[in-house]
PAZAPA-4460 file (N, C-alpha, C; in steps of 0.05 Angstrom, whole numbers, plus 32768, in hexadecimal, padded with zeros to 4 digits):
% residues 337
    n_x    n_y    n_z   ca_x   ca_y   ca_z    c_x    c_y    c_z   seq   type   mol
   7E4B   7F74   7EFE   7E4D   7F92   7F01   7E63   7F98   7F15     1      M     A
   7E70   7FAF   7F12   7E85   7FB8   7F24   7E7A   7FCA   7F3A     2      T     A
   7E5F   7FCD   7F3B   7E53   7FDD   7F51   7E53   7FCC   7F6A     3      I     A
   7E63   7FD4   7F7E   7E64   7FC5   7F96   7E4D   7FCB   7FA9     4      T     A
   7E42   7FE4   7FA8   7E2C   7FEB   7FB8   7E20   8005   7FAE     5      D     A
   7E06   8008   7FB0   7DFA   8022   7FAA   7DE1   8025   7FBA     6      N     A
   7DDC   803D   7FC4   7DC6   8041   7FD6   7DBD   805E   7FD4     7      A     A
   7DA4   8063   7FDD   7D99   807E   7FDE   7D94   8084   7FFB     8      V     A
   7D9D   809C   8004   7D9A   80A5   8020   7D88   80BD   8021     9      Y     A
   7D75   80BC   8033   7D63   80D2   8038   7D65   80D9   8056    10      V     A
   7D6D   80F2   805B   7D71   80FB   8077   7D86   80E9   8085    11      D     A
   7D9A   80E1   8076   7DB0   80D1   8081   7DAA   80B4   8085    12      G     A
   7D93   80AA   807C   7D8C   808E   8080   7D88   8081   8065    13      R     A
   7D91   8068   8065   7D8F   8058   804C   7D72   8050   8048    14      R     A
   7D66   8059   8032   7D4A   8054   802E   7D43   8040   8019    15      T     A
   7D56   8038   8009   7D50   8025   7FF3   7D69   8014   7FED    16      A     A
   7D63   7FFD   7FE1   7D78   7FEB   7FD7   7D73   7FE7   7FB9    17      E     A
   7D7B   7FFB   7FA9   7D76   7FF9   7F8C   7D84   7FE1   7F80    18      P     A
   7D75   7FD4   7F6D   7D80   7FBD   7F60   7D92   7FC4   7F48    19      K     A
   7D8E   7FDC   7F3E   7D9F   7FE5   7F28   7DA2   8003   7F29    20      N     A
   7DB1   800E   7F16   7DB6   802B   7F17   7D9E   803B   7F10    21      L     A
   7D8E   8031   7EFD   7D76   8040   7EF6   7D63   8043   7F0E    22      D     A
   7D60   802E   7F1E   7D50   8030   7F36   7D5C   8043   7F4A    23      E     A
   7D77   8043   7F4C   7D84   8055   7F5E   7D7E   8072   7F58    24      T     A
   7D80   8079   7F3E   7D7B   8095   7F36   7D5D   809D   7F3A    25      F     A
   7D4B   808A   7F35   7D2F   808F   7F39   7D28   8095   7F57    26      E     A
   7D33   8083   7F68   7D2D   8087   7F85   7D3A   80A1   7F8F    27      V     A
   7D52   80A7   7F85   7D60   80BF   7F8E   7D50   80D8   7F87    28      M     A
   7D45   80D9   7F6F   7D37   80F1   7F67   7D1B   80F2   7F74    29      R     A
   7D0E   80DB   7F77   7CF3   80DA   7F82   7CF3   80E2   7F9F    30      A     A
   7D08   80DA   7FAE   7D09   80E0   7FCB   7D1B   80F8   7FD2    31      N     A
   7D26   8105   7FBD   7D39   811B   7FC1   7D4F   8112   7FD5    32      Q     A
   7D59   80FA   7FCF   7D6E   80F0   7FE1   7D8A   80F2   7FD5    33      G     A
   7D9D   80E5   7FE1   7DB8   80E5   7FD8   7DC0   80C9   7FD0    34      V     A
   7DCA   80C6   7FB8   7DD2   80AB   7FAE   7DF0   80A8   7FB1    35      A     A
   7DF8   8091   7FBB   7E15   808B   7FBD   7E1A   8071   7FAE    36      W     A
   7E29   8073   7F99   7E2F   805C   7F87   7E4C   8056   7F89    37      I     A
   7E53   803E   7F91   7E70   8036   7F94   7E76   8022   7F7E    38      D     A
   7E8B   8027   7F6F   7E93   8016   7F59   7EB1   800E   7F5C    39      M     A
   7EB7   7FF5   7F55   7ED2   7FEB   7F56   7EDB   7FE2   7F3B    40      N     A
   7EEF   7FF0   7F30   7EFA   7FEB   7F16   7EE4   7FE9   7F00    41      R     A
   7ED4   7FFD   7EFD   7EBE   7FFC   7EE9   7ECA   7FFD   7ECC    42      P     A
   7EBC   7FF1   7EBA   7EC4   7FF4   7E9E   7EB7   800E   7E92    43      D     A
   7EBD   8014   7E7A   7EB5   802D   7E6E   7E96   802E   7E6C    44      K     A
   7E89   8019   7E64   7E6C   8019   7E61   7E5E   801E   7E7B    45      A     A
   7E67   8011   7E91   7E5A   8014   7EAB   7E5D   8030   7EB5    46      E     A
   7E75   803B   7EB4   7E79   8056   7EBE   7E6C   806B   7EAC    47      L     A
   7E6B   8066   7E93   7E5E   8078   7E81   7E40   807A   7E86    48      Q     A
   7E34   8063   7E8D   7E17   8062   7E94   7E11   8075   7EAB    49      A     A
   7E22   8074   7EC0   7E1F   8086   7ED7   7E24   80A3   7ECE    50      V     A
   7E39   80A7   7EBE   7E40   80C2   7EB6   7E29   80CF   7EA6    51      A     A
   7E1C   80BF   7E94   7E07   80CA   7E84   7DEF   80D2   7E95    52      D     A
   7DE9   80C2   7EA9   7DD2   80C8   7EBB   7DD7   80E0   7ECD    53      E     A
   7DF0   80E3   7ED6   7DF6   80F8   7EE9   7E04   8110   7EDC    54      L     A
   7E07   810F   7EC2   7E13   8125   7EB2   7E30   812B   7EBC    55      S     A
   7E3F   8116   7EBF   7E5B   8119   7EC7   7E6C   8123   7EB0    56      L     A
   7E7F   8134   7EB5   7E90   813F   7EA0   7EA1   8129   7E93    57      H     A
   7EA3   812A   7E79   7EB0   8114   7E6A   7ECE   8113   7E71    58      H     A
   7EDB   812A   7E77   7EF7   812A   7E7E   7EFB   811B   7E99    59      L     A
   7EEA   8120   7EAC   7EEC   8113   7EC6   7EE7   80F5   7EC3    60      A     A
   7ED4   80EE   7EB2   7ECE   80D2   7EAD   7EE6   80C4   7EA0    61      V     A
   7EF3   80D1   7E8E   7F0B   80C6   7E81   7F21   80C2   7E95    62      T     A
   7F25   80D5   7EA7   7F39   80D2   7EBC   7F33   80BB   7ECE    63      D     A
   7F19   80B7   7ED5   7F12   80A2   7EE6   7F16   8086   7ED9    64      A     A
   7F12   8085   7EBF   7F16   806C   7EB1   7F33   8066   7EAD    65      L     A
   7F43   807B   7EA7   7F5F   8077   7EA1   7F6F   8071   7EBA    66      T     A
   7F69   807F   7ED0   7F78   807B   7EE8   7F94   8088   7EE7    67      G     A
   7FA5   8081   7EFA   7FC0   808C   7EFB   7FC0   80AA   7EFC    68      H     A
   7FAD   80B5   7F0C   7FAA   80D2   7F0F   7FB8   80DB   7F29    69      Q     A
   7FC0   80F4   7F29   7FCA   8100   7F42   7FB3   8108   7F54    70      R     A
   7FB9   810B   7F6E   7FA4   8114   7F80   7F9B   8131   7F79    71      A     A
   7F82   8135   7F75   7F79   814F   7F6C   7F5B   8153   7F72    72      K     A
   7F52   816C   7F70   7F36   8174   7F73   7F2F   8186   7F5C    73      L     A
   7F1B   817F   7F4C   7F13   818F   7F36   7EF4   8193   7F37    74      E     A
   7EEB   81AA   7F2E   7ECF   81B0   7F2F   7EC5   81B2   7F12    75      R     A
   7EAF   81A4   7F0D   7EA1   81A6   7EF3   7E84   81AD   7EF9    76      Y     A
   7E7E   81C7   7EF8   7E64   81D1   7EFF   7E5E   81CC   7F1D    77      G     A
   7E49   81BD   7F22   7E41   81B6   7F3E   7E4E   819C   7F47    78      E     A
   7E5D   8190   7F36   7E69   8176   7F3C   7E87   8179   7F42    79      T     A
   7E8F   816C   7F57   7EAC   816B   7F5E   7EB7   8150   7F55    80      L     A
   7ECF   8151   7F4A   7EDD   8138   7F43   7EF7   8138   7F54    81      F     A
   7EF9   8123   7F64   7F0F   8121   7F78   7F1E   8107   7F73    82      I     A
   7F38   8109   7F73   7F4A   80F2   7F71   7F5A   80F0   7F8A    83      V     A
   7F58   80D9   7F97   7F67   80D4   7FB0   7F7A   80BC   7FAC    84      L     A
   7F90   80BC   7FB9   7FA4   80A7   7FB6   7FA8   8099   7FD1    85      R     A
   7F98   8085   7FD8   7F9C   8076   7FF1   7FB6   8066   7FEF    86      P     A
   7FBF   805E   8006   7FD8   804F   8007   7FD7   803A   801E    87      A     A
   7FE6   8025   801B   7FE9   8012   8030   8005   8006   8030    88      K     A
   800F   7FFF   8048   802A   7FF5   804A   8029   7FD6   804A    89      Y     A
   803A   7FCA   8038   803B   7FAD   8036   8052   7FA3   8047    90      L     A
   804C   7F97   805D   8061   7F8F   8070   8073   7F79   8064    91      D     A
   8067   7F67   8054   8077   7F50   804B   808E   7F59   8038    92      D     A
   8089   7F6D   8028   809E   7F76   8015   80A9   7F92   801C    93      V     A
   809F   7F9D   8032   80A8   7FB8   803C   80A6   7FCD   8025    94      E     A
   808E   7FCE   8019   8089   7FE1   8004   806E   7FEF   8009    95      K     A
   806B   8006   7FFD   8052   8016   7FFE   8043   8012   7FE4    96      V     A
   802A   800A   7FE6   8019   8008   7FCF   8005   801E   7FCE    97      Q     A
   8002   802B   7FB7   7FF0   8042   7FB5   7FD8   8039   7FA4    98      F     A
   7FC0   8042   7FAD   7FA8   803C   7F9E   7F9E   8056   7F91    99      G     A
   7F85   8055   7F89   7F79   806C   7F7B   7F5B   806B   7F7D   100      E     A
   7F4F   8080   7F88   7F32   8083   7F8C   7F29   809C   7F7E   101      V     A
   7F15   809A   7F6D   7F09   80B1   7F5F   7EED   80B6   7F6A   102      H     A
   7EE7   80CF   7F6F   7ECD   80D6   7F7B   7EBF   80EB   7F69   103      L     A
   7EA6   80E6   7F63   7E95   80FA   7F56   7E81   8103   7F6B   104      F     A
   7E81   811D   7F71   7E71   8127   7F87   7E5E   813D   7F7D   105      L     A
   7E44   8137   7F7E   7E30   814A   7F76   7E1E   8152   7F8D   106      G     A
   7E0B   8163   7F88   7DF9   816B   7F9E   7DE9   8154   7FAA   107      P     A
   7DE3   8140   7F9A   7DD2   812A   7FA3   7DDD   810E   7F9C   108      D     A
   7DF6   810D   7F96   7E02   80F2   7F8F   7E20   80F2   7F95   109      F     A
   7E2A   80DA   7F9A   7E47   80D5   7F9D   7E4C   80BB   7F8D   110      V     A
   7E5F   80BC   7F7B   7E68   80A4   7F6D   7E85   80A0   7F74   111      V     A
   7E8B   808A   7F81   7EA7   8083   7F89   7EB1   806D   7F77   112      S     A
   7EC7   8071   7F6B   7ED4   805E   7F58   7EEF   8056   7F63   113      V     A
   7EF2   803D   7F6A   7F0B   8033   7F76   7F19   8021   7F61   114      N     A
   7F32   8026   7F5D   7F42   8016   7F4A   7F52   8000   7F58   115      H     A
   7F51   7FFF   7F72   7F5F   7FEB   7F81   7F4D   7FDE   7F96   116      F     A
   7F57   7FCB   7FA5   7F47   7FBD   7FB9   7F47   7FCC   7FD4   117      D     A
   7F54   7FE2   7FD5   7F55   7FF2   7FED   7F52   800F   7FE5   118      F     A
   7F48   8020   7FF6   7F3E   801B   8012   7F23   800E   8012   119      P     A
   7F1A   8007   802A   7F00   7FFA   802D   7EEA   800F   802E   120      D     A
   7EDF   8015   8016   7ECA   8029   8014   7EB1   8020   8023   121      I     A
   7EAC   8005   8024   7E95   7FFB   8032   7E96   8001   8050   122      D     A
   7EAE   8001   805B   7EB1   8008   8077   7EA9   8025   807C   123      A     A
   7EAF   8037   8069   7EA6   8053   806C   7E88   8054   806B   124      V     A
   7E7C   8045   8059   7E5E   8045   8057   7E52   803C   8071   125      R     A
   7E5C   8026   807D   7E51   801C   8096   7E54   8030   80AC   126      R     A
   7E6B   803D   80AD   7E6F   8050   80C3   7E5D   8068   80C0   127      R     A
   7E59   8072   80A8   7E48   8089   80A4   7E2A   8082   80A8   128      L     A
   7E23   806A   80A0   7E07   8061   80A4   7E00   805F   80C2   129      E     A
   7E15   805B   80D2   7E11   8059   80EF   7E0D   8075   80FB   130      A     A
   7E11   808A   80EC   7E0E   80A6   80F5   7DFD   80B5   80E1   131      H     A
   7DE3   80AF   80E0   7DD2   80BC   80CC   7DD1   80DA   80CE   132      P     A
   7DD4   80E5   80E6   7DD3   8102   80E9   7DEB   810F   80DB   133      D     A
   7E02   8101   80DA   7E19   810C   80CC   7E15   8107   80AD   134      L     A
   7E0A   80F0   80A6   7E06   80EA   808A   7DF1   80FD   807E   135      L     A
   7DDF   8106   808E   7DCA   8118   8085   7DD5   8133   807C   136      A     A
   7DEE   8139   8083   7DFA   8153   807B   7DFE   8155   805D   137      E     A
   7DFE   813F   804F   7E00   8141   8032   7E17   8131   8027   138      G     A
   7E1D   8135   800D   7E31   8125   7FFF   7E4D   812A   800A   139      T     A
   7E52   8142   8015   7E6C   8148   801F   7E73   8136   8037   140      H     A
   7E5F   812C   8044   7E64   811A   805B   7E71   8100   8050   141      T     A
   7E66   80F6   8039   7E71   80DE   802E   7E8E   80E3   8025   142      I     A
   7E93   80FA   8019   7EAF   8101   8012   7EC1   8102   802A   143      L     A
   7EB7   810E   8040   7EC6   810F   8059   7ECD   80F2   8063   144      Y     A
   7EB9   80E0   8062   7EBD   80C5   806C   7ED2   80B7   805D   145      G     A
   7ED2   80B9   8042   7EE6   80AB   8032   7F02   80B8   8036   146      I     A
   7F02   80D3   8037   7F1B   80E1   803B   7F27   80DB   8056   147      L     A
   7F16   80D9   806A   7F20   80D4   8085   7F2C   80B8   8087   148      D     A
   7F1F   80A4   807A   7F2A   8089   807A   7F45   8088   806C   149      L     A
   7F47   8095   8055   7F61   8094   8046   7F77   80A1   8056   150      I     A
   7F71   80B8   8063   7F85   80C6   8072   7F8D   80B5   808B   151      V     A
   7F7A   80A8   8098   7F80   8097   80AE   7F92   8080   80A6   152      D     A
   7F8E   8076   808E   7F9E   8060   8084   7FBB   8068   807D   153      D     A
   7FBF   8082   807B   7FDB   808B   8076   7FED   8087   808E   154      Y     A
   7FE2   8088   80A6   7FF2   8086   80BE   8003   806C   80BF   155      A     A
   7FF6   8054   80BB   8007   803C   80BB   801C   803C   80A5   156      P     A
   8017   8049   808F   802B   804B   8079   8043   805A   8083   157      V     A
   803F   8070   8090   8055   8080   809B   8064   8070   80B1   158      L     A
   8055   8061   80C1   8063   8051   80D5   8075   803C   80C9   159      S     A
   806B   802F   80B3   807C   801C   80A5   8094   8029   8099   160      G     A
   8091   8040   808D   80A8   804F   8082   80BC   8057   8097   161      L     A
   80B1   805E   80AE   80C3   8066   80C5   80D4   804F   80CE   162      E     A
   80C8   8037   80CF   80D7   801F   80D7   80ED   8019   80C2   163      N     A
   80E6   801D   80A9   80FA   8018   8093   8111   802C   8095   164      D     A
   810A   8045   809C   811F   805A   809E   8132   8054   80B6   165      I     A
   8126   804A   80CC   8136   8042   80E3   814A   802C   80DB   166      D     A
   8141   8019   80CB   8153   8003   80C2   8169   800F   80AF   167      E     A
   8161   8022   809F   8174   802E   808D   818B   803C   809D   168      I     A
   8184   8049   80B2   8198   8057   80C2   81AC   8043   80CD   169      E     A
   81A3   802B   80D6   81B5   8017   80E0   81C7   800D   80C9   170      D     A
   81BB   8009   80B1   81CB   7FFF   809B   81E0   8013   8092   171      Q     A
   81DA   802D   8093   81EC   8041   808A   8206   8040   809A   172      I     A
   8204   803E   80B4   821C   803E   80C5   8229   8023   80C9   173      F     A
   821C   800E   80BE   8228   7FF4   80BF   823A   7FEF   80A6   174      S     A
   823A   8002   8094   824B   7FFF   807C   823F   7FEF   8066   175      G     A
   8225   7FEB   8066   8218   7FDC   8051   8218   7FED   8037   176      D     A
   8225   7FE3   8022   8227   7FF3   8009   820D   7FF2   7FF9   177      R     A
   81FC   7FDF   7FFE   81E3   7FDD   7FEF   81CD   7FEE   7FFA   178      D     A
   81D2   7FFD   8010   81BD   800C   801D   81B4   8023   800B   179      V     A
   81C5   802D   7FF9   81BD   8044   7FE8   81A5   803D   7FD7   180      S     A
   81A4   8024   7FCD   818D   801B   7FBD   8173   801C   7FCE   181      R     A
   8175   8013   7FE7   815E   8013   7FF9   8155   8030   7FFF   182      R     A
   8169   8042   8002   8162   805D   8008   8153   8069   7FF0   183      I     A
   815D   8064   7FD8   814F   806E   7FC0   8132   8063   7FBE   184      Y     A
   812E   804A   7FC4   8113   803E   7FC3   8101   804C   7FD8   185      D     A
   810B   804F   7FF0   80FB   805C   8005   80F5   8079   7FFE   186      L     A
   8109   8087   7FF3   8105   80A3   7FEC   80F0   80A5   7FD6   187      L     A
   80F0   8093   7FC3   80DB   8093   7FAE   80BF   808E   7FBA   188      R     A
   80BE   807C   7FCE   80A4   8077   7FDB   809A   8090   7FEB   189      E     A
   80AD   809D   7FF8   80A5   80B5   8008   809C   80CB   7FF5   190      V     A
   80AA   80CE   7FDE   80A2   80E2   7FCB   8086   80DC   7FC0   191      I     A
   8081   80C3   7FBA   8066   80BB   7FB1   8051   80C0   7FC6   192      S     A
   8058   80BB   7FDF   8046   80C1   7FF5   8040   80DF   7FF6   193      F     A
   8055   80EF   7FF3   8051   810C   7FF3   803E   8115   7FDC   194      Q     A
   8042   8109   7FC5   8030   810F   7FAE   8013   8108   7FB4   195      R     A
   800F   80F4   7FC4   7FF4   80EC   7FCB   7FE7   80FD   7FE0   196      A     A
   7FF8   8107   7FF3   7FED   8115   800A   7FEF   8134   8008   197      T     A
   8004   813E   7FFC   8008   815B   7FFB   7FF0   816A   7FEE   198      T     A
   7FE5   8160   7FD8   7FCE   816F   7FCC   7FB5   8170   7FDE   199      P     A
   7FB4   815E   7FF2   7F9C   815D   8003   7F98   8176   8013   200      L     A
   7FAD   8183   801B   7FAB   819C   802B   7F9B   81B1   801B   201      E     A
   7FA2   81B5   8002   7F94   81C9   7FF2   7F78   81BF   7FEB   202      D     A
   7F75   81A5   7FE6   7F5B   819B   7FDF   7F47   819E   7FF6   203      M     A
   7F4F   8197   800E   7F3D   819A   8025   7F37   81B7   802C   204      I     A
   7F4B   81C8   8029   7F47   81E4   802E   7F32   81EF   801A   205      S     A
   7F34   81E7   8001   7F20   81F0   7FED   7F05   81E5   7FF4   206      R     A
   7F03   81CD   7FFD   7EEA   81C1   8004   7EDD   81D1   801C   207      L     A
   7EED   81D7   8030   7EE3   81E6   8047   7ED9   8202   803E   208      V     A
   7EE8   820F   802D   7EE0   8229   8023   7EC6   8228   8013   209      E     A
   7EC2   8211   8005   7EAA   820F   7FF5   7E91   8209   8004   210      G     A
   7E94   8201   801D   7E7C   81FA   802D   7E70   8214   8038   211      L     A
   7E56   8214   803C   7E49   822C   8046   7E50   8231   8063   212      S     A
   7E4E   8249   806C   7E58   8251   8087   7E47   8245   809E   213      A     A
   7E2D   8242   809A   7E1C   823A   80B0   7E14   821C   80AE   214      D     A
   7E07   8215   8098   7DFB   81FA   8096   7E0F   81E4   8097   215      G     A
   7E28   81E9   808F   7E3C   81D4   808D   7E52   81D7   80A2   216      D     A
   7E4B   81E3   80B9   7E5F   81E8   80CE   7E6B   81CE   80D8   217      L     A
   7E5A   81BA   80DD   7E63   81A1   80E9   7E75   8192   80D6   218      E     A
   7E6E   8191   80BC   7E7F   8182   80A9   7E99   8191   80A5   219      I     A
   7E98   81AC   80A8   7EB1   81BB   80A6   7EC4   81B3   80BC   220      K     A
   7EBA   81AF   80D4   7ECB   81A6   80EA   7ED7   818B   80E4   221      R     A
   7EC8   817A   80D8   7ED3   815F   80D1   7EE9   8161   80BC   222      H     A
   7EE5   8172   80A8   7EF9   8176   8094   7F12   8182   809F   223      F     A
   7F0F   8196   80B2   7F26   81A2   80BE   7F36   818E   80CF   224      R     A
   7F27   817B   80DB   7F35   8166   80EA   7F46   8155   80D8   225      D     A
   7F3B   814E   80C1   7F4A   813E   80AD   7F62   814F   80A3   226      V     A
   7F5E   8169   80A0   7F73   817A   8096   7F8A   817A   80AB   227      L     A
   7F84   817B   80C4   7F99   817A   80D9   7FA9   8160   80D7   228      D     A
   7F9B   814A   80D2   7FA9   8130   80CF   7FBB   8131   80B6   229      H     A
   7FB1   813D   80A1   7FC1   813E   8088   7FDA   814E   808C   230      V     A
   7FD7   8165   809A   7FEF   8176   809F   8004   8167   80AE   231      I     A
   7FFB   8159   80C3   800F   8149   80D3   801C   8134   80C2   232      R     A
   800C   8127   80B1   8018   8112   80A0   802C   811D   808C   233      L     A
   8026   8133   8080   8038   813F   806D   8052   8149   807A   234      T     A
   804F   8153   8093   8067   815B   80A1   8079   8143   80A7   235      E     A
   806D   812D   80AF   807D   8115   80B4   808A   810B   809A   236      R     A
   807B   810C   8084   8086   8103   806B   809D   8115   8063   237      A     A
   809A   812F   8067   80B0   8142   8061   80C9   813B   8071   238      D     A
   80C5   8135   808B   80DC   812E   809C   80E9   8114   8093   239      S     A
   80D9   8101   808A   80E4   80E7   8081   80F4   80EC   8067   240      Y     A
   80EA   80FD   8056   80F9   8103   803D   8114   8110   8044   241      R     A
   8114   8122   8057   812D   812F   805F   8140   811B   806B   242      S     A
   8136   8108   807B   8147   80F4   8087   8154   80E2   8072   243      L     A
   8144   80DB   805E   814E   80C9   804A   8163   80D8   8038   244      L     A
   815D   80F1   8032   8170   8100   8022   818A   8104   8031   245      E     A
   8187   810A   804B   819F   810D   805C   81AE   80F2   805F   246      N     A
   819E   80DD   8061   81AA   80C2   8063   81BA   80BB   804A   247      G     A
   81AF   80C2   8033   81BD   80BD   801A   81D7   80CD   8019   248      L     A
   81D6   80E6   8023   81EE   80F6   8024   8203   80EB   8037   249      T     A
   81FA   80E2   804F   820C   80D7   8062   8218   80BD   8057   250      V     A
   8207   80AC   804B   8212   8093   8040   8227   8099   802A   251      H     A
   8221   80AC   8019   8235   80B3   8004   824F   80BE   8011   252      S     A
   824B   80CD   8026   8263   80D8   8034   8273   80C2   8041   253      T     A
   8265   80AF   804D   8273   8098   805A   8282   8087   8046   254      L     A
   8275   8083   802F   8282   8073   801A   829A   8082   800F   255      I     A
   8297   809C   800B   82AE   80AC   8002   82C5   80AC   8016   256      A     A
   82BD   80AF   8030   82D2   80AE   8045   82E0   8093   8046   257      Q     A
   82D0   807E   8043   82DC   8064   8044   82EF   8060   802C   258      K     A
   82E7   806A   8015   82F9   8069   7FFE   8312   8079   8002   259      Q     A
   830F   8091   800E   8326   80A1   8014   8339   8094   8028   260      N     A
   832D   8087   803C   833D   8078   804F   834C   8062   8042   261      D     A
   833E   8054   802F   834B   803E   8021   8362   8049   800F   262      E     A
   835D   805F   8002   8372   806B   7FF2   8389   8074   8003   263      M     A
   8383   807F   801A   8399   8088   802C   83A9   8070   8035   264      T     A
   839B   805A   803C   83A9   8042   8045   83BB   8037   802E   265      R     A
   83B0   8037   8016   83BF   802D   7FFF   83D7   803F   7FFA   266      M     A
   83D3   805A   7FFD   83EA   806C   7FFA   83FF   8068   800F   267      T     A
   83F6   8064   8028   840A   805F   803D   8419   8045   8038   268      E     A
   840A   8031   802F   8417   8017   8029   842B   801B   8012   269      T     A
   8423   802A   7FFE   8435   802F   7FE7   844E   803E   7FF0   270      S     A
   844A   8052   8002   8462   8061   800C   8474   804F   801C   271      L     A
   8467   803D   802D   8477   802B   803D   8487   8018   802B   272      A     A
   8479   800F   8016   8487   7FFD   8003   849E   800C   7FF5   273      Q     A
   849A   8025   7FEF   84AF   8036   7FE3   84C7   8038   7FF5   274      G     A
   84C2   803C   800F   84D8   803E   8022   84E8   8024   8023   275      E     A
   84D9   800E   8023   84E7   7FF4   8023   84F8   7FF1   800A   276      Q     A
   84EC   7FF9   7FF3   84FB   7FF6   7FDA   8514   8007   7FDA   277      V     A
   8512   801F   7FE6   852A   8031   7FE7   853F   8024   7FF9   278      K     A
   8537   8018   800F   854B   800B   8020   8558   7FF3   8012   279      K     A
   8547   7FE3   8005   8553   7FCC   7FF7   8565   7FD5   7FE1   280      I     A
   855D   7FEA   7FD2   856E   7FF4   7FBC   8588   8000   7FC7   281      S     A
   8586   800E   7FDE   859E   801A   7FEA   85B2   8004   7FF1   282      S     A
   85A8   7FEF   7FFF   85BA   7FDA   8007   85C6   7FCB   7FEF   283      W     A
   85B5   7FC9   7FDB   85BF   7FBC   7FC2   85D5   7FCC   7FB6   284      A     A
   85D2   7FE7   7FB6   85E7   7FF8   7FAB   8601   7FF7   7FBC   285      A     A
   85FD   7FF6   7FD7   8614   7FF5   7FE8   8624   7FDB   7FE3   286      V     A
   8616   7FC5   7FE0   8623   7FAB   7FDB   862D   7FA9   7FBE   287      L     A
   8621   7FB8   7FAC   8628   7FB6   7F90   8645   7FC1   7F8B   288      F     A
   864C   7FD7   7F98   8666   7FE4   7F93   867D   7FD1   7F9A   289      A     A
   867E   7FC5   7FB2   8694   7FB1   7FB8   8693   7F9A   7FA5   290      P     A
   867B   7F91   7F9E   8679   7F7A   7F8C   8685   7F81   7F71   291      T     A
   8680   7F9A   7F68   868B   7FA2   7F4E   86AA   7FA2   7F4F   292      L     A
   86B5   7FAD   7F64   86D2   7FAE   7F67   86DD   7F91   7F67   293      V     A
   86D0   7F80   7F78   86D9   7F64   7F7A   86D7   7F56   7F60   294      A     A
   86C2   7F5C   7F50   86BF   7F4F   7F36   86D5   7F57   7F23   295      A     A
   86DC   7F71   7F23   86F0   7F7A   7F11   870B   7F6E   7F18   296      I     A
   8712   7F6E   7F32   872C   7F63   7F3A   872D   7F45   7F39   297      Y     A
   8716   7F39   7F37   8716   7F1C   7F36   8717   7F10   7F1A   298      G     A
   871A   7F22   7F05   871B   7F18   7EEA   8735   7F0A   7EE3   299      M     A
   874B   7F10   7EF2   8765   7F02   7EEF   8771   7F04   7ED3   300      N     A
   876E   7F1C   7EC6   877C   7F1F   7EAC   879A   7F23   7EB1   301      F     A
   87AA   7F1C   7E9D   87C7   7F1E   7E9F   87D1   7F3B   7EA2   302      T     A
   87C6   7F4C   7E91   87CE   7F68   7E90   87BD   7F78   7EA4   303      N     A
   87BE   7F72   7EBC   87B0   7F82   7ED1   87C6   7F8A   7EE4   304      M     A
   87CF   7FA4   7EE3   87E6   7FAC   7EF3   87E2   7FA9   7F11   305      P     A
   87C9   7FAB   7F19   87C4   7FA9   7F36   87CA   7F8E   7F41   306      E     A
   87CB   7F79   7F30   87D0   7F5E   7F3A   87EC   7F5B   7F45   307      L     A
   87FF   7F6A   7F3A   881B   7F67   7F43   8823   7F7E   7F56   308      K     A
   880F   7F8F   7F5C   8815   7FA5   7F6E   8813   7F9B   7F8B   309      W     A
   8826   7FA3   7F9B   8827   7F99   7FB6   880F   7FA2   7FC7   310      F     A
   8806   7FBA   7FC1   87EE   7FC6   7FD0   87D4   7FC1   7FC1   311      L     A
   87D5   7FB1   7FAC   87BC   7FAD   7F9C   87A5   7FA0   7FAD   312      G     A
   87AC   7F8C   7FBC   8797   7F7E   7FCB   878B   7F90   7FE1   313      Y     A
   879D   7F9D   7FF1   8792   7FAF   8005   8782   7FC6   7FF8   314      P     A
   878C   7FD0   7FE1   877E   7FE6   7FD4   8762   7FDD   7FCA   315      F     A
   8760   7FC5   7FC0   8746   7FBA   7FB7   8732   7FB8   7FCE   316      A     A
   873D   7FAE   7FE5   872C   7FAB   7FFC   8723   7FC7   8006   317      L     A
   8736   7FDA   8007   872F   7FF5   8010   871B   8002   7FFD   318      A     A
   871E   7FFD   7FE3   870B   8008   7FCF   86EF   7FFD   7FD3   319      L     A
   86EE   7FE3   7FD7   86D4   7FD6   7FDC   86C7   7FE1   7FF5   320      M     A
   86D6   7FE2   800A   86CC   7FEC   8024   86C4   800A   8022   321      L     A
   86D5   8019   8015   86D0   8036   8013   86B8   803C   8003   322      G     A
   86B5   802E   7FEC   869D   8033   7FDC   8683   802C   7FEA   323      S     A
   8684   8015   7FF8   866C   800D   8007   8665   8020   801D   324      G     A
   867A   8029   802C   8675   803C   8042   866B   8057   8037   325      V     A
   8677   8060   8021   866F   8079   8015   8652   8078   800C   326      A     A
   864A   8063   7FFF   862E   8060   7FF7   861B   805E   800E   327      L     A
   8624   8050   8023   8613   804E   803B   860C   8069   8047   328      Y     A
   8621   8079   804B   861D   8093   8057   860D   80A6   8044   329      F     A
   8611   80A2   802A   8602   80B3   8017   85E4   80AD   8018   330      A     A
   85DD   8093   8019   85C1   808C   801B   85B6   8092   8037   331      F     A
   85C7   8090   804B   85BE   8097   8066   85B7   80B4   8069   332      K     A
   85C7   80C5   805C   85C2   80E1   805C   85A7   80E8   804F   333      K     A
   85A0   80DA   803A   8587   80DE   802C   856F   80D2   803A   334      R     A
   8574   80C2   804F   855F   80B6   805D   8555   809C   8051   335      G     A
   8565   8091   803F   855C   8077   8033   8564   805F   8045   336      W     A
   8576   8064   8057   857E   804E   8069   857B   8057   8086   337      L     A
***
């Protein structure tokens, strides 16, 4: 059986150790007590047996069997169906794992259905059994105990996320290009955390409003205390989400700036190379003109009148020198030399 524990409480004290569900229901009705049945990963037949006895709504039973539900509070007649999303931080892999707890809350019974190995519902039972005066307040006390445990377990999760965010900030400014993937992963975990905790504010407020003004004053105070914790947690989660979104923006900006700097450096290098090419080309042109003249006059053809001209040699030298000097000053004026 997947029933981890079941008991009947009268005036806040455990009065029986039922061997099976039938005995639990008999003792509950005979003593006008409160039954608390805790189940871990029940199959359809086991949960349906409880549902038939306690007249649980079939839609809520289907949700409890299917799992993967959002945090919510629904009312079916006198029965409340509550889905809670506990969480724990896994230090070895630096990840957040989310669980799922379903609660059926009636005037004289509580059925808790856990789909994971956490939170420790048995610890809640032991703590409440140590305070029978509080447990005598009714089934809402059991709901408070489970809710308080889950909310308390959120604090280490946020601490783990905070450490991861601190590491992310160091990675961003160290130029780690793979940090964007880590930011996305953390942002997804923070959003999942918000989905688990944000509905709790409305849920607890509705629970407080549904309690009577006088008889449930003490349990109201306990719920309000849990609500204060939830508000602080959601505010921290909101700030973490903003930090990660800003971190992603800063990282993208730094990457873009680095790319711009690289493009600027490449452009400057290209311009510098262009200047060098212009200088080399200019000097090549300066040297080319005298070379051209020398090549023409060095062909030694018979019918070249300048060969027999007395001033031919000085003229050729003057032409070579003049063309070189003219090109030099022309390129100098343009800034190429």
